[in-house]
C-alpha positions as CSV (number, residue, x, y, z in Angstrom):
1,M,141.0,167.2,75.0
2,I,139.3,165.9,71.8
3,S,141.4,163.7,69.5
4,A,140.8,164.5,66.0
5,P,139.4,162.0,63.7
6,T,140.9,161.0,60.3
7,E,140.5,164.2,58.0
8,G,138.2,163.4,55.2
9,A,135.9,161.0,57.0
10,D,133.0,159.9,54.9
11,T,129.6,159.8,56.1
12,R,129.1,156.7,58.0
13,R,126.2,155.0,60.0
14,A,125.9,153.8,63.6
15,A,122.9,153.0,65.7
16,V,121.5,151.7,69.0
17,L,119.4,148.7,68.7
18,G,116.8,147.3,71.4
19,H,113.4,146.4,72.2
20,P,111.9,148.7,73.1
21,I,114.2,151.4,71.9
22,A,112.1,154.5,70.9
23,H,113.0,156.7,74.1
24,S,116.7,155.8,74.2
25,L,119.0,158.7,75.1
26,S,121.9,157.1,73.2
27,P,121.3,159.0,69.9
28,V,121.3,162.3,72.0
29,I,124.9,161.6,73.0
30,H,126.5,159.8,70.1
31,R,125.1,162.6,67.8
32,A,126.8,165.3,70.2
33,A,129.9,163.5,70.0
34,Y,129.8,163.4,66.3
35,S,129.2,167.1,66.2
36,A,132.2,167.9,68.4
37,L,134.3,165.6,66.2
38,G,133.0,167.4,62.9
39,L,131.9,163.9,61.6
40,P,129.1,163.9,59.3
41,W,127.9,160.6,60.7
42,Q,124.3,159.3,61.2
43,Y,123.4,157.7,64.3
44,D,119.7,156.3,64.9
45,A,117.6,154.3,67.3
46,I,116.3,151.2,65.6
47,D,113.7,148.7,67.4
48,V,115.1,145.1,66.9
49,E,113.8,142.1,68.7
50,P,116.0,139.5,70.0
51,N,115.2,136.9,67.2
52,G,116.0,139.5,64.4
53,V,119.3,140.8,65.8
54,E,121.6,138.4,64.0
55,A,119.9,139.1,60.6
56,F,120.1,142.8,61.1
57,V,123.8,142.8,62.0
58,A,124.7,140.3,59.3
59,G,122.9,142.6,56.9
60,C,124.7,145.9,57.7
61,G,126.6,147.1,54.7
62,P,129.9,149.0,54.3
63,E,128.4,152.2,55.3
64,W,128.0,151.0,59.0
65,V,130.7,151.5,61.4
66,G,129.2,150.2,64.6
67,L,126.3,149.3,66.6
68,S,125.3,150.0,70.4
69,L,123.1,147.4,72.0
70,T,120.6,147.4,74.6
71,M,118.7,144.9,76.6
72,P,117.7,142.4,75.6
73,L,120.2,142.0,72.6
74,K,123.5,141.8,74.6
75,E,123.3,138.2,74.8
76,A,121.4,137.4,71.5
77,V,123.8,139.1,69.2
78,L,126.7,136.9,70.3
79,P,126.2,134.1,67.6
80,V,126.7,136.5,64.8
81,L,129.8,137.8,65.9
82,T,133.1,136.8,64.1
83,Q,135.4,138.1,66.9
84,H,134.8,139.3,70.4
85,S,137.1,140.7,73.2
86,P,137.9,138.9,76.3
87,V,135.6,140.8,78.3
88,V,132.7,139.6,76.1
89,E,133.9,136.1,76.5
90,L,133.6,136.4,80.2
91,A,130.4,138.1,80.7
92,Q,128.7,136.6,77.6
93,A,127.3,139.8,76.8
94,A,128.2,142.7,74.4
95,N,127.0,146.1,74.2
96,T,128.9,147.2,71.2
97,V,129.5,145.7,67.6
98,L,132.3,147.2,65.6
99,F,132.4,146.6,61.8
100,E,136.0,146.3,60.7
101,A,137.7,144.8,57.7
102,G,134.6,142.6,57.1
103,E,134.5,141.5,60.7
104,R,131.7,141.9,63.1
105,I,133.7,142.6,66.6
106,G,131.9,142.4,70.0
107,H,133.2,144.6,72.7
108,N,131.8,145.4,76.1
109,T,132.0,149.0,77.3
110,D,129.7,148.4,80.2
111,V,132.5,147.1,82.1
112,T,134.8,150.1,81.6
113,G,131.9,152.3,81.7
114,M,130.9,151.2,85.4
115,I,134.7,151.2,86.4
116,A,134.9,155.0,85.1
117,A,131.8,156.0,86.6
118,L,132.7,154.6,89.8
119,A,136.2,156.2,89.8
120,E,134.4,159.7,89.1
121,A,132.6,159.1,92.4
122,E,135.9,158.2,94.1
123,V,135.2,154.7,94.2
124,V,138.3,153.0,92.6
125,S,138.7,149.7,94.5
126,V,136.3,147.7,96.6
127,D,136.8,144.4,98.7
128,A,133.0,143.3,99.0
129,A,130.1,144.2,96.9
130,A,126.7,142.9,95.8
131,V,124.8,142.6,92.5
132,L,121.2,143.0,92.2
133,G,120.1,140.9,89.4
134,S,121.5,138.1,87.2
135,G,121.3,139.2,83.6
136,A,123.6,140.4,81.1
137,T,124.3,143.8,82.7
138,A,124.7,142.0,86.0
139,R,127.3,139.7,84.7
140,S,129.4,142.9,83.2
141,A,128.9,144.3,86.7
142,L,130.7,141.2,88.1
143,V,133.4,141.5,85.9
144,A,133.8,145.1,86.8
145,L,133.9,144.6,90.4
146,Q,136.6,141.8,90.0
147,Q,138.7,144.2,88.0
148,M,138.3,146.8,90.8
149,G,139.7,144.3,93.1
150,A,136.6,142.8,94.8
151,R,137.1,139.5,96.4
152,E,133.4,138.9,97.9
153,V,130.1,139.4,96.0
154,D,126.7,138.8,97.0
155,V,124.2,138.0,94.0
156,V,120.7,139.1,94.9
157,A,118.7,137.1,92.5
158,R,115.9,134.5,92.2
159,P,117.1,131.0,91.9
160,G,117.4,129.9,88.5
161,T,119.5,129.4,85.5
162,S,120.6,132.9,85.2
163,A,121.6,133.1,88.8
164,E,123.5,129.8,88.3
165,R,125.5,131.5,85.5
166,M,126.3,134.4,87.7
167,L,127.7,132.0,90.5
168,D,129.8,130.0,87.9
169,L,131.2,133.4,86.6
170,G,132.1,134.6,90.1
171,R,134.0,131.3,90.8
172,L,135.8,131.5,87.3
173,L,136.7,135.2,88.3
174,G,138.2,133.8,91.5
175,L,135.6,135.5,93.7
176,R,133.7,134.3,97.1
177,I,130.2,134.5,95.6
178,A,127.0,133.8,97.3
179,L,123.5,133.8,96.4
180,V,121.1,135.9,98.3
181,D,117.3,135.5,97.7
182,W,115.0,138.5,97.2
183,S,112.9,137.4,100.3
184,D,115.5,138.9,102.5
185,P,118.3,140.9,100.7
186,S,119.6,142.6,103.9
187,T,123.0,141.0,103.7
188,G,123.7,142.2,100.0
189,L,122.4,145.6,100.9
190,Q,125.0,145.9,103.7
191,R,127.7,145.9,101.4
192,P,129.7,149.0,100.9
193,L,128.9,149.0,97.1
194,V,125.6,147.7,95.6
195,I,125.1,147.6,91.7
196,S,121.4,147.5,90.8
197,T,120.8,145.9,87.4
198,V,117.0,145.1,87.8
199,P,113.9,147.1,86.6
200,S,113.0,149.8,89.3
201,S,109.8,148.2,90.0
202,V,112.1,145.0,91.2
203,A,114.5,147.0,93.1
204,A,111.6,148.7,95.0
205,S,110.9,145.6,96.9
206,A,114.4,145.9,98.5
207,V,113.7,149.3,100.2
208,R,112.3,147.9,103.4
209,W,115.6,146.1,103.8
210,L,117.8,149.2,103.6
211,P,120.5,149.5,106.4
212,P,120.7,152.5,108.4
213,E,123.8,153.8,107.0
214,P,124.0,152.5,103.5
215,G,127.3,152.5,101.3
216,H,127.2,153.4,97.5
217,L,124.6,152.3,95.2
218,F,124.9,152.4,91.6
219,D,121.6,151.8,90.0
220,V,122.0,151.6,86.2
221,I,118.3,152.5,85.5
222,Y,118.2,156.1,84.0
223,A,114.6,156.6,83.7
224,P,112.3,157.3,85.5
225,W,114.8,158.9,87.9
226,P,115.1,158.7,90.7
227,T,114.0,155.0,91.2
228,E,112.3,154.4,94.4
229,L,115.4,152.4,95.6
230,G,117.6,155.4,94.6
231,A,115.5,158.0,96.4
232,A,115.4,155.8,99.6
233,W,119.1,155.1,99.4
234,S,120.1,158.8,99.0
235,V,118.6,159.8,102.5
236,N,121.9,158.3,104.0
237,G,124.0,156.8,101.3
238,V,125.7,157.9,98.0
239,V,123.8,157.1,94.8
240,L,125.0,156.8,91.1
241,G,122.5,156.7,88.4
242,G,122.0,155.1,84.9
243,L,123.1,158.3,83.0
244,D,126.7,157.9,84.7
245,L,126.9,154.5,83.2
246,L,125.1,155.7,79.9
247,V,127.8,158.5,79.4
248,H,130.8,156.5,80.3
249,Q,130.1,153.2,78.4
250,A,129.3,155.7,75.4
251,C,132.6,157.2,75.7
252,G,134.1,153.6,75.1
253,Q,132.0,153.2,72.2
254,I,132.7,156.4,70.4
255,E,136.5,155.8,70.8
256,L,135.9,152.3,69.3
257,M,133.9,153.5,66.4
258,T,135.5,156.8,65.6
259,G,139.1,156.4,66.8
260,A,138.6,159.8,68.8
261,C,138.3,160.4,72.5
262,V,135.4,162.7,73.5
263,P,135.2,164.1,77.3
264,P,132.1,162.9,79.2
265,Q,131.3,166.4,79.8
266,I,130.3,166.9,76.2
267,L,127.9,164.0,76.4
268,R,126.5,165.4,79.9
269,Q,125.8,168.7,78.2
270,A,123.9,167.2,75.5
271,L,121.9,165.3,78.0
272,D,121.3,168.6,79.9
273,R,120.0,170.4,76.8
274,R,117.8,167.4,76.0
275,G,116.2,167.0,79.4
276,S,115.0,163.9,81.0
277,D,113.5,161.1,79.3
278,P,110.4,159.3,81.0
279,A,111.0,156.0,79.2
280,P,112.1,153.1,82.0
281,L,115.3,152.2,80.0
282,V,118.8,151.1,80.6
283,D,121.3,151.0,77.7
């Protein structure tokens, strides 16, 4: 069911920010939600580089209700926030900014979006998993896994500062966590759930290491689709794609910004009408 927004809602603005951003599908689904809710709101895609995101957010006037953030802005936006949720504090990543009573409040609906998408695929808990990558979306994946009951997580990443941040976060979350190098990711790929947050070209290098009977893969890239990893995995395993995350994290953003709940089916129908997008993006 759709929860009705406040009557007489004025025209407001929202947008997705990123670099690059021209081919993001976020406007398609947010506009569909506004239409379903009867809101005369505007939602755009705006190209903003990391060094410009603080100024952009700080300059948003009273007509702005909220922002969606894609890579590489999920961490770059943190200094300009006046408040943020506990999940943002943990992941050090915000994919949503809500403007409310003069405050700029950071939220992370990637975490709830991953959990909801996996639940839709009947994965509601997991004991052991792996995360491919070590950026902002990977940290959100780590928090999601901990909330799903995971106790052991392999991080498949190149050694360095970002990988160390993943290990530190894993320990903070109480996980038994290990770094697995890309030179041989086979142990990570044997986990019953693997979440890939890396570009499709990077993930492709793991194809030759796939186990004979892989479990679930959640590849957060949504275009081009299927990725080489996703296609290879689907032969014997179960694959969720980036559109699953896009829809479910957007449901969280829409509820935060409008105060109304929109069923995921409405957003998926909008994507079906729009067709696939060739841009290699993850929101």
